[in-house]
C-alpha positions in Angstrom: 110.3 226.6 181.9 112.2 227.4 185.1 114.4 225.4 187.4 115.6 226.0 190.9 118.8 224.5 192.4 120.4 225.0 195.8 121.9 228.4 194.8 120.5 229.3 191.4 117.3 230.2 189.7 117.4 229.2 186.0 114.8 231.0 183.9 114.3 232.3 180.3 115.7 235.7 179.5 113.4 238.7 179.6 114.0 242.2 178.0 115.0 243.7 181.4 117.9 241.2 181.5 119.8 242.9 178.7 121.8 245.3 180.9 122.8 242.8 183.6 123.5 240.2 180.9 125.7 242.6 179.0 127.7 243.5 182.1 128.2 239.8 182.9 129.3 238.5 179.5 131.2 241.5 178.0 134.5 239.9 178.9 136.8 238.6 176.1 138.0 235.8 178.4 134.4 234.5 178.4 133.3 235.2 174.9 136.4 233.6 173.3 135.3 230.3 174.7 131.9 230.5 173.0 131.0 229.6 169.5 128.2 232.0 168.8 128.8 235.2 170.8 130.8 237.8 169.0 133.7 239.9 170.3 133.4 242.7 171.1 130.1 241.8 172.7 127.8 244.8 172.6 124.6 245.9 174.4 122.8 245.3 171.1 124.0 241.7 171.1 122.5 241.3 174.6 119.2 242.8 173.4 119.1 240.3 170.5 119.8 237.4 172.9 117.0 238.4 175.4 114.6 239.0 172.5 115.1 235.7 170.8 112.4 233.0 170.6 113.0 229.7 172.4 111.9 226.3 171.3 110.3 224.3 174.1 112.7 221.4 173.5 115.8 223.7 173.4 115.6 226.1 176.3 118.3 228.5 177.3 118.4 229.8 180.8 119.8 232.9 182.5 121.4 231.8 185.8 120.5 234.0 188.7 122.1 233.7 192.1 119.4 233.3 194.6 120.0 236.1 197.2 118.1 237.9 199.8 118.7 241.1 197.9 118.6 242.0 194.2 119.2 239.0 191.9 122.6 238.7 190.2 123.3 237.1 186.9 126.0 234.3 187.2 125.9 233.1 183.6 123.7 231.1 181.2 123.2 227.5 180.3 121.0 225.8 177.8 120.3 223.4 175.0 120.4 224.0 171.3 120.1 222.0 168.1 123.3 221.4 166.2 123.8 218.9 163.3 120.7 216.9 164.3 121.9 216.6 167.9 121.1 218.3 171.1 124.0 220.4 172.3 124.5 221.7 175.9 126.4 224.9 176.4 127.1 227.3 179.2 129.1 230.3 180.3 129.8 231.7 183.8 130.7 235.3 184.6 134.4 235.6 185.5 133.7 236.7 189.2 131.9 233.4 189.7 134.5 231.0 188.2 135.7 228.2 190.3 132.6 228.2 192.6 130.8 225.2 191.1 128.0 227.2 189.4 128.6 225.6 186.0 128.3 222.1 187.4 125.2 223.1 189.4 123.4 224.7 186.5 124.6 221.9 184.1 123.1 219.2 186.3 119.7 221.0 186.2 119.9 221.4 182.4 120.8 217.7 182.0 117.8 216.8 184.1 115.6 219.1 182.0 116.9 217.4 178.8 115.9 214.1 180.2 112.5 215.4 181.3 111.6 216.8 177.8 112.7 213.5 176.2 116.2 214.0 174.8 118.0 210.7 174.5 121.5 212.0 174.0 123.4 215.3 174.6 126.6 216.5 172.9 129.0 219.2 174.1 132.4 220.5 173.3 135.1 222.9 174.6 137.9 224.7 172.8 141.1 222.8 173.5 142.6 225.8 175.3 139.8 225.8 177.8 140.3 222.5 179.8 138.3 223.7 182.8 135.2 223.4 180.7 136.1 219.7 180.0 136.4 219.1 183.7 132.9 220.5 184.2 131.5 218.3 181.4 133.1 215.2 182.9 131.6 216.0 186.3 128.2 216.1 184.6 128.6 212.6 183.1 129.7 213.5 179.6 132.3 211.2 178.0 135.0 212.2 175.5 134.2 210.8 172.1 137.9 210.6 171.1 137.3 213.1 168.3 138.3 216.7 167.8 136.7 219.2 165.5 137.5 222.6 164.1 134.7 225.0 165.1 134.3 228.6 164.3 134.2 231.0 167.3 132.6 234.3 166.7 134.4 235.6 169.7 137.8 234.6 168.4 137.0 235.4 164.8 138.4 232.1 163.5 138.0 228.3 163.8 139.7 226.6 166.6 140.0 222.9 167.7 137.4 221.6 170.1 137.2 218.4 172.1 133.9 216.5 171.6 131.8 214.9 174.3 128.5 213.1 174.5 126.1 211.7 177.2 123.6 209.0 176.6 120.4 209.8 178.4 118.3 207.0 177.1 119.2 204.4 179.8 119.3 206.9 182.7 116.6 207.2 185.2 114.7 210.4 184.9 115.6 211.1 188.5 115.6 214.8 188.6 117.4 216.4 191.5 115.3 216.9 194.6 116.5 220.5 194.9 115.1 221.4 191.4 111.5 222.6 190.7 110.2 223.3 187.2 107.2 225.3 186.0 105.8 225.5 182.5 104.1 228.8 182.9 105.9 232.0 182.4 105.2 234.3 185.5 106.2 237.8 185.7 109.8 238.5 186.8 108.6 239.5 190.3 106.6 236.3 190.7 109.6 234.2 189.6 112.0 235.9 191.9 109.6 235.6 194.9 109.3 231.9 194.2 113.0 231.6 194.3 
């Protein structure tokens, strides 16, 4: 599954993404705000990420900046299963912070969640990362009023998170006009030409 927004191509990871992915995420300031990524983040971690299988209902996307030249990884965004819920998560490379890429990619992933039939999304952010909460609120998530301790592999310990949810069951499945999705998995060259 692929999605295209005004500035981004969201696509599954491929083996050739390992190097650019490693360079984009190997930053303690990013990894400490994630639950599953370890610190230090190694090239082998990137290889494991790009080699992992994806369930159709829980896609994870590499975010590529749509450019005239060589594509550039901006971050990643996706859905995963957590405690019988569908969780949305994301990260953005430091050089792209504050430019709206998390909101842009998040809107596309929320639309994809609706399209594949999810009725509710959950998300969270570590309490010392309020910028992530601002992104979640822009995407229509609401604070649940609950906090939870969650282990962060990047921190090496559990830290407090703020919990959010978004009900998708009553929303129109009005996917953004700027987004296109494909079910086939074309070659990297075909996908980038389509962008």
